N, C-alpha and C positions, 0 to 999 in steps of 0.2 A: 503494499500500500504506499501511497505517497506521504512523505514526512513533511508536515506543515511547520511553519514558524511557531504556531500556537502550541503544538505538541512539544516542540523543543523547549519553549518557555515554561510549559507546565512541568516538564521533567527537571528543568534547571531549578525551579522554585521548590520542588519536592526534595531534591538531593543536594543542591549547591554545586553541582558539577559544572564544568565549563561548557560553553555553547557547542564546541566542535565535539567534545566527549559525549554530550547529550544527544546530539545528532547521530553520532555513530552508534551509540547504544540502541536508539530507535531503529536505525537501519539494520543492525545485526539481529534484532528481535521481531522484525516485521511490524514495527509500530506498536507492540504490546507494551503498554506503560509499566505494569508490574514487572514483566520479564526485563525491561530496560533498566529499572532500578536495581534488580538483582545482578544484571551485567555489570553495571557500574560499581556495585559493591564488590563483585569478584575481582574487578580490575583495580580496586582500591581507589576509585575515583569519586565515589559518593561521599560527601561530607556529612550527610544526614539521610537515612532512609525511611524516616518516619512520615507516613502519609495519613495514617488514620488519626482521628481525633480533631481534624480541621473542622471547626464549627461552620457550617454552610447553611443553616436555617436558624430561625429565631423561635422564641417560645419560652416554655418553662418546664422544669423537672420538679415534681412534688413528691415528698416521702411522707409516709404515715406508718406508725407502729401501734399495734394493739396486741397486748399479751405476748405471745411467742411468735407472732407473725409481723413482718414488715413488708410494705409494698412501695414501689417507685413507679411513677408514670411520667411519660414525656408527652406533652401536648405542643405541637408546632404552630407557629404563625408566620406570616410573611415578613413582619418587621419587629424590630426590638421595641417599638413604641407600644405594640399590643401587649407584650410581655409586662409592661409597666402599668397597664390598664387595670384598674381595681375590678371591674367587671369580669375581665378575663381571668384574673388571679382567683376571684371567687369561684368561677366555674372549675378551674384546674384543681383547686383544693377540694372541691366537692367530688369531682371524679376520683381523686386519690382516696377519699373516705370510702367511696363505693368499691373501689378496687381491693379493700381489705377482705371482701367476701366473694371476690370473683377468682375463678380458677386460672383464667388466662385472658389475653387481650380481647378475643372474640366474645367471650362471655362478659367481659366488661362493657364492650360496646352495646351488648344487648340488655345489660342491666338497667333496672329502674333508677332514675334520678329525678325526684319531684314530679312523678307522674309521666315522665317521658324516658325513652331509652337514652343512654349516654350518647349514642351516635346522633339521635335526633336533636339532643340538646346542643351538640356542637354545630350542627347544621343551622339551628335557629340562631346561634350566636354569631355565625358567619354573616347571616343576613343582618343582624343588628349592628355589628362592629364594621362589616363591609370588608373583610380581609379573610382570605382562605386560612382554614385551621384544620389540623389532623391529629388524631390520637395515634401516635406512632408506636410507642413501646410501653410495655408493662413488664416488671420483674419483681420477684418476691424471694424472701428468705424466711426460714423458720429456725428457732433455736431456743435454748433455755433463756438466753438474754439476747435481745435484738436492739441495736442502737442505730440511730439515724443521724445523718449529718448532711448539711447543705452548705456548699461553698458559695460565699458571696450572696447570701440570702436577700431576696428583694421583699419577701413577705414570709409569714410564719410557715416553715417547712417547705419552702419552694425557692428555686433560684436556677442557676445555670448548670451546676453539677450536684447530683444527689447520690448519697452513698448509704448503704445498708450493710451492717455487719452482724453476723450471728456468732454467738459465743457459747461455749460450755464452760461454766466456771468464770473466774475473773469478775469484773464489775463494769458498770456503765462508764466510768471515767477512763478505764483502759480501752474499752470499746470505741469511745469517741476519739481517742488518740489514733487507734487503728484506722478508723474511718477517715480522719484528716489525712493520714499517711496515703490511703488509697486514692483520695481525691487528688493528691499531688502527683502520685507515681503512676497511676493507671495501670496496675498489674494485668497481665493477660489471663491468669489463672490463679487458683489458690496455691497449688503445689505442682510438682512435675507430673504427678499421676493424673491430674485432671486437666493438663494442658493438651490442647488439640494435637494429636499425633501428626497431622499434616503440617502444622507450624513447626514442629520440631524437625521433621524430615526436611522441609524447605531449608531451614536454617543450616542443618547438617550439610546438605548439598552445596550451599553457598560457602560454607567454611572449607569444605573439601576442595572446591574450585579455588578459593583464595590460597589455601595451603600449597596446592599444586603450582600456582603461579610463582611461588617462591623458589621452585626448582630443587627444594630439599629432598633427601632420601625419604623413602616410604615410611620407614620406622619413625623418623623425626615428625613426618606429616601426621601419623597416627596420634602421636602424643600432643602435637599442636591442636588437633581437632578435639581431642578429649578435653583439653584445658579450656578451649574456646566455648565448647558446648556447656561446660560447667558454669563458666562465667555467664553465658546467655540465660541459663536456667535461674541463676541468682538474680539476674536483671528483670526477667519477666514474670516470675512467680512471686506471689505475695510473701509467703513464708521464707523465701530465700533472699528477699530484698533487705538492704540495710534500712533499719528503722529510722525514719526521719527525725524522731524525737531524740534518739540516741544512735547515731550512725556506727558506733562501735559494736552494736548488737544487730543481729538479723531480727526480723519480725518474729520468727519462730522462737528465738532465744528470749525475746521480750515477753512473748506470751507465756512461756514456761515459767519465767520469773514472776509473772503476775498471776500464776495459777490458772491460766485460761487456755482453752483450745478454741482456735478460730475454725468454725465449721463451714462457713460460707460467706460470700459478700456479693453485693451488686453495686455497680458504678454506672450511672447514666449521665452523659453529658448532652446538653441540648445541641441538636443538629449534627451530631457525630456521624461522619460517613455520608452526609448528603451533600451532593455537589450543587452549587448555586452560581449561576452565570453572573458575573460581575460587570457592571457597565461603568464607564468613565463618568464620574460625577458631573463634570462640566458639561459633557455631552448630553447627560440626562436633564440637567437644568435647561440647557438650550432647547432641547426637544419639548420639554414641557412648556417653555415660554412661547414656543412657535405653535403650540396647540396640537402637537403630534400625539 
C-alpha cells in the first residue's frame, strides 16, 4: 500500500523515530502501524513504543463501591465541556449506581433508571444537551475489601481515571495507596499468570529480534532474552512493579508487609484507545466564521 505523509507523522508521534526511519518501517511492514512500531523497536530506533492510553474522546469515568463489590463505568461525550456539565455528571453517577446490580454492560444498558432503560436515558440526554454520548465500558471487582479511587475528580466518585482494587486482608488506607499506584502506572495485569499470553509472546519475539541484531552468540542471546523478559514482567504486572509510595519495594512486597493480598483491580481512563480526528484550531474557527 502507498505510504502517506500522514502515516509517517503518526508513527513518528507514536515512537519518536526519525522521518526516514518511520517511512522505512512502514515500507518494510506494508503500512501496518503496529508492525512498524515493532520493527522500529527491533532496530533500536523507537524512543517510545507506547500507543495505548492516548485519550481521544471526552466524558467521565464513575466508580461506586457497595459491600464487597465495586464497579466502574465510562460514559463518553464529544467535548470536555459536557464532562463538566452538572446534568451530565448527575446522569453518569446514577448509571454507576445502577451498575452495582448489573452483570455486564448489556445488562446495564437494559437496566431501569428512574422508569427508563439506561440506554434510553442516554438517548434522551443526547437530545437535551445536543451532543453525542455513549456508554462505552463497565468493569467490576469483588473482594473482602474493595477500594475506589478517582484521579483528578471533577465530582464525587467521577473523573478522568477511575480505579478499583480488591483486597484480602489489609485495610482501606493501603488499598487507596495501591489504587493511586495503579492510576499512575497503568499495569497490564495483576501478575505474570494473568498476563495475556499473546502480549508475552509478542514481547519475547521483539526481544529475540533485538538480541539477534547485536550479533552475539546464541548462549549470550538466550541469557539476554531471559533478563529482558524478567524486566518486562516487572514493568507491566502490578505485583512486580516498584511501589510508587516506596520505590525500594515491589507492590507484592508492600502488600505482604501490610498483611494484604491484592486479588484484582480495574483501571479505566476516559477515551483510552479511541482515535479522534484532530482539526487545526485556526482552520476550525475560520470554517465556523464562514458559516461552513
